[in-house]
C-alpha positions in Angstrom: -5.1 -23.0 -0.6 -3.8 -21.7 -4.0 -0.5 -20.0 -3.3 0.7 -17.3 -5.8 3.3 -18.7 -8.2 5.8 -16.0 -7.1 5.7 -17.4 -3.5 6.3 -20.9 -4.9 9.5 -19.6 -6.6 11.0 -17.8 -3.7 10.1 -19.9 -0.6 11.4 -23.4 0.4 9.0 -26.3 0.1 9.0 -26.6 3.9 7.9 -23.0 4.3 5.3 -23.4 1.6 3.8 -26.3 3.5 3.7 -24.2 6.7 2.1 -21.3 5.0 -0.6 -23.6 3.6 -1.1 -25.1 7.1 -1.1 -22.0 9.2 -2.1 -19.0 7.0 -5.8 -18.2 6.7 -7.1 -17.1 3.2 -9.0 -13.8 3.5 -11.0 -11.8 0.9 -11.8 -8.2 1.5 -13.7 -5.7 -0.7 -12.3 -2.4 -2.0 -12.4 0.3 0.7 -12.2 -2.1 3.7 -9.8 -1.2 6.5 -8.0 -4.3 7.4 -5.7 -2.7 10.0 -6.3 0.6 11.8 -4.0 2.8 13.8 -3.8 1.7 17.4 -4.9 -1.9 16.7 -2.7 -4.8 17.7 -1.1 -6.6 14.7 -2.1 -10.2 15.0 -1.5 -11.4 11.4 0.9 -10.6 8.6 -0.8 -10.1 5.3 0.8 -11.7 2.2 -1.1 -10.4 -0.8 -2.2 -12.9 -3.4 -4.3 -10.4 -5.4 -5.1 -6.7 -5.4 -3.5 -3.7 -3.7 -3.4 -2.3 -0.1 -2.9 1.4 0.6 -0.8 2.1 3.7 -1.3 5.5 5.3 -0.9 7.5 8.5 -3.1 10.1 10.1 -2.0 13.4 11.6 -3.4 15.0 14.7 -6.1 16.7 12.7 -7.2 13.5 11.1 -5.7 14.1 7.7 -4.6 10.9 6.0 -1.1 10.8 4.4 -0.3 8.1 1.8 2.9 6.2 2.6 3.1 3.4 0.1 1.1 0.6 -1.7 1.4 -3.1 -1.2 0.9 -5.1 -4.4 0.2 -8.7 -5.2 3.0 -11.1 -4.1 4.3 -8.6 -1.5 4.1 -8.2 2.2 3.6 -5.2 4.4 6.9 -3.9 6.0 5.1 -2.0 8.8 3.3 -5.2 10.0 6.7 -7.0 10.0 8.1 -4.3 12.3 5.1 -4.2 14.6 5.0 -7.9 15.2 8.6 -8.1 16.2 7.5 -6.4 19.4 4.0 -6.3 20.9 3.3 -2.7 19.8 0.1 -1.1 18.4 0.0 -0.4 14.7 1.1 3.1 13.6 -0.4 2.7 10.2 -3.7 2.3 8.5 -4.1 -0.5 5.8 -7.0 -0.1 3.4 -8.0 -2.3 0.4 -7.4 0.0 -2.6 -9.0 -2.7 -4.7 -10.7 -6.0 -4.0 -8.0 -8.0 -2.2 -7.2 -11.7 -1.6 -4.5 -12.3 1.0 -3.0 -14.9 3.3 -3.1 -13.9 6.9 0.0 -15.4 8.6 -0.2 -15.4 12.4 2.5 -13.3 14.0 3.4 -16.1 16.4 5.4 -17.9 13.6 7.5 -14.8 12.8 10.5 -15.5 15.0 10.7 -19.2 14.2 10.4 -18.7 10.5 13.2 -16.0 10.5 15.5 -18.6 12.0 14.3 -21.7 10.2 13.8 -20.4 6.7 16.5 -18.3 4.9 14.0 -17.4 2.1 11.5 -15.9 4.7 14.3 -13.9 6.3 15.3 -12.6 2.8 11.7 -11.8 2.0 11.2 -9.8 5.2 14.5 -7.9 4.9 13.9 -7.1 1.2 10.4 -5.9 1.9 11.6 -3.6 4.7 14.5 -2.3 2.6 12.2 -1.6 -0.4 9.6 0.2 1.7 12.3 2.3 3.4 13.6 3.4 0.0 10.0 4.3 -1.0 9.6 6.4 2.2 12.9 8.1 1.5 11.6 9.0 -2.0 8.4 10.3 -0.4 10.4 12.5 1.9 12.4 13.8 -1.0 9.2 14.7 -2.8 7.9 16.6 0.1 11.2 18.4 0.6 12.3 19.1 -2.9 9.5 18.7 -5.4 6.8 21.3 -6.2 3.2 20.3 -5.4 2.3 20.0 -9.1 5.1 17.4 -9.6 4.0 15.5 -6.5 0.4 15.5 -7.8 1.5 14.0 -11.1 3.5 11.3 -9.2 0.6 10.6 -7.0 -1.8 10.1 -9.9 0.6 7.8 -11.7 1.0 5.7 -8.5 -2.7 5.6 -8.0 -3.3 4.5 -11.6 -0.6 1.8 -11.2 -2.1 0.6 -7.9 -5.6 0.2 -9.4 -4.5 -0.9 -12.8 -6.8 1.7 -14.4 -6.5 5.2 -15.9 -9.8 6.1 -14.3 -9.3 7.4 -10.8 -12.4 7.4 -8.6 -11.5 10.1 -6.1 -12.8 13.6 -5.3 -10.5 16.6 -5.2 -11.0 16.7 -1.5 -9.9 13.1 -1.0 -6.7 13.7 -3.1 -6.0 16.8 -1.1 -6.3 14.9 2.2 -3.9 12.1 1.1 -1.4 14.7 -0.1 -1.8 16.9 3.0 -2.9 19.9 0.9 -6.1 21.8 0.4 -9.0 21.1 -2.0 -8.7 24.5 -3.6 -5.0 24.1 -4.4 -5.5 20.5 -5.8 -8.5 21.6 -7.9 -6.4 24.4 -9.4 -3.6 22.1 -10.3 -5.9 19.5 -11.7 -7.6 22.1 -13.9 -4.2 23.1 -15.2 -3.4 19.5 -16.1 -6.8 19.3 -17.9 -6.0 22.5 -19.8 -2.7 20.9 -20.8 -4.7 17.9 -22.1 -3.1 15.5 -19.7 -6.3 14.3 -18.1 -10.1 14.8 -18.1 -12.0 15.9 -15.0 -15.4 14.5 -14.1 -17.5 14.5 -10.9 -15.4 12.6 -8.4 -13.4 11.0 -11.2 -10.2 11.7 -13.1 -9.4 10.1 -16.5 -5.7 10.1 -17.3 -4.9 10.5 -21.0 -2.2 8.6 -22.8 0.2 11.6 -22.8 0.0 11.9 -19.0 
């Protein structure tokens, strides 16, 4: 198993050996749901390559983006779910093609006690995601929708590593808990301001975006 160089720099040799022995390498294609709401969390994903999108669904089935998990990171919500045998409250979808190490949840408690670097990694991941969620709440509470849309598109571009975003207006509206009509109007304004170009189910961000 070829562990990411970042993991080799932050984890003890003993932990690296255990990861190699107990984690299962998994490859998933873009768009694959690797964990759905209500499922039992059985493994902890450590990303070696690609990006995961973490989201929640409301009672009406609308999907709300929470945060992204990038290469060399773990998912905070799976950490919290595996500390107690609770069903997942989030949906994890491969935003791009993903390669990950699936660590069995059975090692979680032992590694927290045995390896200081694992404990630090878990706590840092949870703290960083909590900060991101606070920022998301601030955006919902204090930012106008047009500002939120700009931030959303920038994060989407960063997550995929491309200025070409392959999403329909309806899909964007669903992730932002808005309506297609409102999102289409705001996107058209950004196009008129020469910030982006609109195509069928695609958005091209320009360099001044």
